[in-house]
C-alpha positions in Angstrom: 215.8 65.0 21.1 213.1 62.7 21.0 210.3 63.5 19.5 207.1 61.2 21.4 203.7 61.2 19.7 200.3 61.4 22.0 197.5 60.5 20.2 194.5 63.4 21.2 191.5 62.9 23.6 188.1 62.2 21.5 187.5 63.5 18.0 190.6 65.7 18.6 193.3 62.2 17.7 195.1 62.9 14.8 197.1 60.4 14.9 195.0 57.5 14.3 193.1 59.8 11.4 196.9 59.5 10.4 197.3 56.1 10.9 200.3 56.9 12.8 200.8 54.6 16.1 201.9 57.0 19.4 205.3 56.3 20.1 208.6 57.8 20.4 211.4 57.8 18.0 214.8 58.7 19.9 217.5 60.3 17.9 220.5 57.9 17.5 223.0 58.4 19.6 220.8 57.3 22.2 219.6 54.0 20.5 223.0 53.1 18.9 225.0 54.3 22.2 228.1 56.5 21.6 229.5 54.7 18.2 230.5 56.9 15.4 227.5 57.0 13.2 230.4 58.4 10.4 232.7 55.5 11.0 232.9 52.3 8.4 231.1 50.1 10.2 230.4 47.6 8.8 226.0 45.8 8.8 223.7 48.9 10.5 220.1 49.4 10.0 217.5 49.3 7.7 213.5 49.8 7.5 212.1 48.1 4.6 208.4 50.5 4.5 206.3 47.9 3.5 202.3 48.1 4.7 201.0 44.8 4.5 197.4 46.3 3.0 198.8 47.3 -0.2 196.1 46.4 -3.2 197.0 45.7 -6.5 193.0 46.3 -7.6 193.2 49.3 -9.4 196.4 50.9 -12.0 197.3 53.5 -9.7 197.3 51.3 -6.2 198.9 48.7 -8.1 202.3 51.4 -9.4 202.3 52.5 -5.9 202.5 48.6 -4.4 204.9 48.4 -7.1 207.2 51.4 -6.0 207.1 50.6 -2.3 208.4 46.8 -3.0 211.4 48.6 -5.6 212.4 50.5 -2.7 212.5 47.5 -0.7 214.1 45.8 -2.7 216.8 48.7 -3.2 217.5 48.6 0.7 217.6 44.7 1.3 220.6 45.4 -1.5 221.6 48.6 0.1 222.2 46.4 3.6 223.0 43.4 2.0 226.3 45.9 0.2 227.1 47.2 3.9 227.5 43.8 4.8 231.2 43.6 3.4 234.2 46.6 3.7 234.1 48.8 0.2 237.3 48.2 -1.6 236.7 51.8 -3.3 236.3 53.3 0.3 239.3 52.2 1.6 241.2 53.4 -1.4 240.3 56.6 -1.1 240.8 56.2 2.6 244.3 55.2 1.0 245.2 57.1 -2.2 249.0 55.8 -2.1 249.8 52.6 -2.4 252.1 50.5 0.2 253.5 47.0 -1.0 254.7 46.1 -4.3 252.7 45.6 -6.7 252.1 42.0 -8.0 254.0 40.1 -10.3 250.9 39.7 -12.7 250.2 44.2 -12.4 253.9 44.4 -13.2 254.4 42.5 -16.4 250.8 44.0 -17.9 252.7 47.7 -17.1 255.6 46.9 -18.8 253.2 45.1 -22.0 251.2 48.7 -22.2 254.3 50.4 -21.2 256.3 48.6 -24.4 252.8 48.9 -26.4 252.5 52.5 -25.7 256.8 53.3 -26.8 255.7 51.6 -30.1 253.0 53.8 -31.1 255.1 56.5 -30.1 258.4 55.1 -32.1 255.4 55.2 -35.3 254.3 58.3 -34.9 250.9 57.4 -33.4 251.0 58.3 -30.2 251.4 61.9 -30.6 248.4 63.5 -29.1 249.0 63.9 -25.9 250.3 60.6 -25.1 253.9 60.3 -23.0 255.6 57.7 -21.5 256.4 58.7 -18.1 258.4 56.2 -15.5 
């Protein structure tokens, strides 16, 4: 449902007193179409929420300005990360690996397995370690 902000008449204009411009807020489906917003599509829309009337005249206003700038930096970082697919999300979607492991991975598994067998043979690996192949 769209939300429309309409200014009041004369001295009853709350929008101008709060510094809010008149306008309409559209729901995501009207703004972006019928796209599935829950899908992992790359990119997106990000707002930095930076006003041009920041000041650093007092400690309180400087801390407020710093917080807004830090929020904008974090939003920019999130926006940048959204441009690349997430390997963790792909792993969570497909928890069982398919195909064969690389030779380097197989060699590392063999080395780790060999080390675990040696620890168990020396009696050091009895603290809950087990070898499952």
